[in-house]
C-alpha positions as CSV (number, residue, x, y, z in Angstrom):
1,M,18.1,74.1,30.2
2,T,17.6,75.3,33.8
3,E,14.3,76.2,35.4
4,V,15.5,79.8,35.6
5,L,16.1,79.8,31.9
6,N,12.7,78.3,31.2
7,R,11.1,81.0,33.3
8,L,13.0,83.7,31.4
9,L,12.1,82.4,28.0
10,F,8.5,81.9,28.9
11,N,8.2,85.4,30.4
12,R,9.7,86.9,27.3
13,Y,7.5,84.7,25.1
14,I,4.4,85.8,27.1
15,Y,5.5,89.4,26.6
16,F,6.1,89.2,22.9
17,L,3.1,87.0,22.0
18,S,0.4,88.3,24.4
19,K,1.3,91.8,25.2
20,G,-1.3,93.0,22.8
21,N,-4.1,90.8,24.1
22,K,-5.7,93.4,26.3
23,R,-9.3,93.0,27.5
24,F,-11.6,95.8,28.5
25,A,-14.1,94.3,31.0
26,G,-16.8,97.0,31.6
27,H,-18.3,97.4,35.0
28,S,-20.8,94.5,35.5
29,K,-20.0,91.5,37.6
30,W,-20.6,89.2,34.6
31,A,-18.3,91.3,32.4
32,N,-15.6,91.0,35.0
33,I,-16.0,87.2,35.3
34,K,-15.8,86.9,31.5
35,H,-12.7,89.2,31.5
36,I,-10.9,87.0,34.1
37,K,-11.8,83.8,32.2
38,A,-10.7,85.3,28.9
39,E,-7.3,86.2,30.5
40,K,-6.8,82.7,31.9
41,D,-7.8,81.1,28.6
42,N,-5.4,83.3,26.8
43,E,-2.5,82.6,29.2
44,R,-3.2,78.9,28.8
45,M,-3.2,79.1,25.0
46,V,0.1,81.1,25.0
47,L,1.6,78.6,27.5
48,F,0.7,75.6,25.2
49,H,2.1,77.5,22.2
50,H,5.3,78.2,24.0
51,L,5.7,74.5,25.1
52,K,5.1,73.3,21.6
53,L,7.7,75.7,20.2
54,Q,10.2,74.5,22.8
55,M,9.4,70.9,21.8
56,Q,10.0,71.8,18.2
57,I,13.4,73.2,19.1
58,A,14.2,70.1,21.2
59,I,13.4,67.9,18.3
60,Q,15.5,70.0,15.9
61,E,18.5,69.9,18.3
62,G,18.0,66.3,19.5
63,G,17.2,64.9,16.0
64,N,14.4,62.7,17.4
65,T,10.7,62.9,18.0
66,K,10.7,60.0,20.5
67,P,11.0,61.2,24.1
68,S,12.8,57.9,25.0
69,H,15.6,59.0,22.7
70,N,15.4,62.8,23.4
71,S,15.7,63.7,27.1
72,R,15.0,67.4,26.6
73,L,11.8,66.6,24.7
74,A,10.8,64.2,27.5
75,Q,11.2,66.9,30.1
76,L,9.0,69.3,28.0
77,I,6.3,66.7,27.6
78,E,6.2,66.2,31.4
79,Q,5.9,70.0,31.7
80,A,3.1,70.0,29.2
81,K,1.2,67.3,31.0
82,K,1.6,69.2,34.3
83,A,0.1,72.2,32.6
84,N,-2.9,70.1,31.6
85,M,-2.2,70.0,27.9
86,P,-4.3,67.2,26.5
87,V,-2.3,64.0,25.8
88,A,-4.0,63.8,22.4
89,S,-2.7,67.2,21.5
90,I,0.8,66.2,22.5
91,N,0.7,63.0,20.5
92,N,-0.8,64.8,17.4
93,F,2.0,67.4,17.6
94,L,4.7,64.7,17.8
95,E,3.2,62.8,14.9
96,K,3.1,66.0,12.9
97,M,6.8,66.7,13.7
98,E,7.8,63.2,12.7
99,A,5.9,63.4,9.4
100,R,7.4,66.8,8.4
101,K,11.1,65.8,9.0
102,N,13.3,67.7,6.5
103,K,10.2,68.9,4.7
104,T,9.6,72.2,6.4
105,Q,9.7,75.7,4.9
106,A,9.5,79.0,6.7
107,G,7.7,82.2,5.7
108,I,6.1,85.4,6.9
109,A,2.5,86.4,6.3
110,E,1.8,90.1,6.4
111,V,-1.6,91.3,7.7
112,R,-3.3,94.7,7.8
113,G,-5.8,95.4,10.6
114,P,-7.8,98.4,11.9
115,N,-6.5,102.0,11.8
116,G,-2.9,101.3,10.7
117,Y,-2.4,98.1,12.6
118,I,0.2,95.7,11.0
119,L,0.9,92.1,12.1
120,L,3.8,90.0,10.8
121,V,3.2,86.2,11.3
122,R,6.2,84.0,11.1
123,Y,5.5,80.3,10.4
124,K,7.2,77.0,9.6
125,T,5.2,74.4,7.8
126,D,5.5,71.3,5.6
127,N,2.6,72.4,3.4
128,A,2.7,76.2,2.7
129,K,-0.4,76.1,0.4
130,A,-2.6,74.4,3.0
131,F,-1.3,76.7,5.8
132,I,-2.1,79.9,3.8
133,M,-5.6,78.5,3.2
134,Q,-6.1,77.8,6.9
135,F,-4.6,81.2,7.7
136,K,-7.0,83.0,5.4
137,S,-9.9,81.0,6.9
138,K,-8.9,82.2,10.4
139,L,-8.9,85.8,9.2
140,K,-12.4,85.7,7.6
141,K,-14.4,86.8,10.6
142,T,-11.8,89.3,11.8
143,S,-10.8,92.8,10.6
144,G,-7.5,91.4,9.4
145,N,-6.5,90.9,5.7
146,I,-3.4,89.4,4.2
147,T,-1.7,92.2,2.2
148,D,0.2,91.8,-1.0
149,T,2.1,95.0,-0.3
150,S,5.4,94.7,1.6
151,V,4.5,96.0,5.0
152,R,7.6,94.2,6.3
153,K,9.6,97.2,5.1
154,M,8.0,99.1,8.0
155,F,10.0,96.9,10.4
156,T,13.6,96.5,11.1
157,H,14.7,92.8,11.0
158,V,17.3,92.1,13.7
159,G,18.9,89.1,15.3
160,N,18.9,88.8,19.1
161,I,21.2,86.6,21.2
162,I,20.5,86.5,25.0
163,V,23.4,85.3,27.2
164,E,24.1,85.1,30.9
165,K,25.8,88.2,32.1
166,K,29.6,87.8,32.2
167,G,31.8,90.6,33.3
168,D,30.6,94.2,32.9
169,L,28.8,96.0,30.1
170,E,31.9,97.8,28.9
171,Q,33.6,94.4,28.3
172,A,30.5,93.1,26.6
173,M,30.5,96.1,24.2
174,E,34.1,95.4,23.3
175,D,33.2,91.8,22.7
176,A,30.2,92.8,20.6
177,I,32.5,94.9,18.3
178,N,35.0,92.0,18.0
179,V,32.4,89.4,17.0
180,G,30.5,91.7,14.6
181,A,27.4,92.4,16.6
182,E,25.7,95.8,16.1
183,D,24.9,96.5,19.8
184,V,24.6,95.0,23.2
185,E,22.2,95.8,26.1
186,E,22.0,94.7,29.7
187,F,18.6,93.8,31.2
188,E,17.2,92.1,34.3
189,E,14.6,89.5,34.7
190,N,13.5,87.9,38.0
191,N,16.5,89.5,39.8
192,T,19.0,87.9,37.3
193,K,21.0,90.0,34.8
194,Y,21.5,89.2,31.2
195,F,23.1,90.6,28.0
196,Q,21.3,90.9,24.7
197,F,23.5,91.1,21.6
198,K,21.9,92.5,18.5
199,C,23.1,91.7,15.0
200,D,22.2,91.1,11.4
201,P,19.9,88.1,11.4
202,K,22.1,86.5,8.6
203,L,25.0,86.5,11.1
204,L,23.2,84.9,14.0
205,N,24.9,81.5,13.8
206,K,28.3,83.0,13.2
207,I,28.0,85.4,16.2
208,Q,26.5,82.8,18.4
209,N,29.6,80.5,17.8
210,L,32.0,83.4,18.4
211,L,30.3,84.4,21.7
212,Q,30.5,80.8,22.8
213,G,34.2,80.9,22.0
214,L,34.4,83.9,24.4
215,Q,32.8,81.7,27.1
216,Y,29.4,83.3,27.0
217,C,26.5,81.0,28.0
218,I,24.0,81.3,25.2
219,L,20.4,81.2,26.4
220,S,18.4,82.0,23.3
221,V,19.0,82.9,19.6
222,E,16.1,84.4,17.7
223,E,15.0,86.8,15.0
224,D,12.9,89.9,15.8
225,Y,11.0,92.5,13.8
226,I,10.9,96.0,15.4
227,P,8.5,98.6,14.0
228,H,9.9,101.9,12.7
229,N,6.8,103.6,14.1
230,V,4.3,102.5,16.6
231,I,0.6,103.3,16.8
232,E,-2.0,103.7,19.6
233,L,-5.4,102.1,19.2
234,N,-8.7,102.8,21.1
235,D,-10.2,100.2,23.3
236,S,-12.5,98.8,20.6
237,D,-9.7,98.3,18.1
238,L,-7.5,96.8,20.8
239,E,-10.2,94.2,21.5
240,T,-10.5,93.5,17.8
241,V,-6.7,93.1,17.5
242,S,-6.7,90.8,20.5
243,Q,-9.3,88.5,18.9
244,L,-7.2,88.5,15.6
245,R,-4.0,87.5,17.4
246,N,-5.8,84.8,19.4
247,K,-7.1,83.2,16.2
248,I,-3.7,83.2,14.6
249,L,-2.0,81.8,17.7
250,N,-4.3,78.8,17.5
251,L,-2.5,77.7,14.3
252,E,0.2,75.2,15.3
253,D,2.5,76.2,12.4
254,V,2.8,79.8,13.7
255,S,6.0,80.4,15.6
256,H,6.2,84.1,16.3
257,I,4.1,87.2,15.7
258,Y,5.2,90.9,15.6
259,D,3.1,94.1,15.4
260,N,3.3,97.9,15.6
261,I,1.3,98.7,18.7
262,N,2.8,101.1,21.3
263,Y,2.7,99.0,24.5
264,D,4.5,101.5,26.7
265,T,1.5,103.8,27.2
């Protein structure tokens, strides 16, 4: 994976994971200092989470938790060290990945927050019962509560495949129809253009293989949950939501989070 791709994936990861972590600093010098520190701490946390997720993918693809036998994993470990991730954290993560080989199960926890806020938390763990207990513990001192009602129905579940741009959008649309994708969009990141194919999540692997057969360079394959309706929260609720998200992102087994806030205002 190239450095450009790493930057693309990290920028998108930062956007989807931390776009809701807004801080409202006030006017005092001390408040501004705390605001800046909080933002730096949050960016560092999201970076570490991103790197661990990429390590997990490298382990799945390379089939090995030992960096000496997995070159992609070795590269990511070096990146983590340069980002000042504690060596103990890296080693603990690798030990956990080794212990959970072929024992993982995935799931989604649904959380209700203040004034109509909904958070979907996707996780992968080798001990679902222990994870849910840990998850509930994190929520105790927040305004979030796990809900038994299916708030997931308030989101559209889609599959996203990002590829390097090849040809023009008209040709990409024709290819999307031929491989069974539902839509394709063009976007630009760091002065580089990409296509994003959208499809039924159940067809992700099939469509990925078909796009590769059409000579597209696949950069990422992921699921997404898009809210049917978005909400706007006041500053106080946004701060509360930010704290809730940060607590959840501290859980290693969490892979992605999705919510229903309008971030375009």
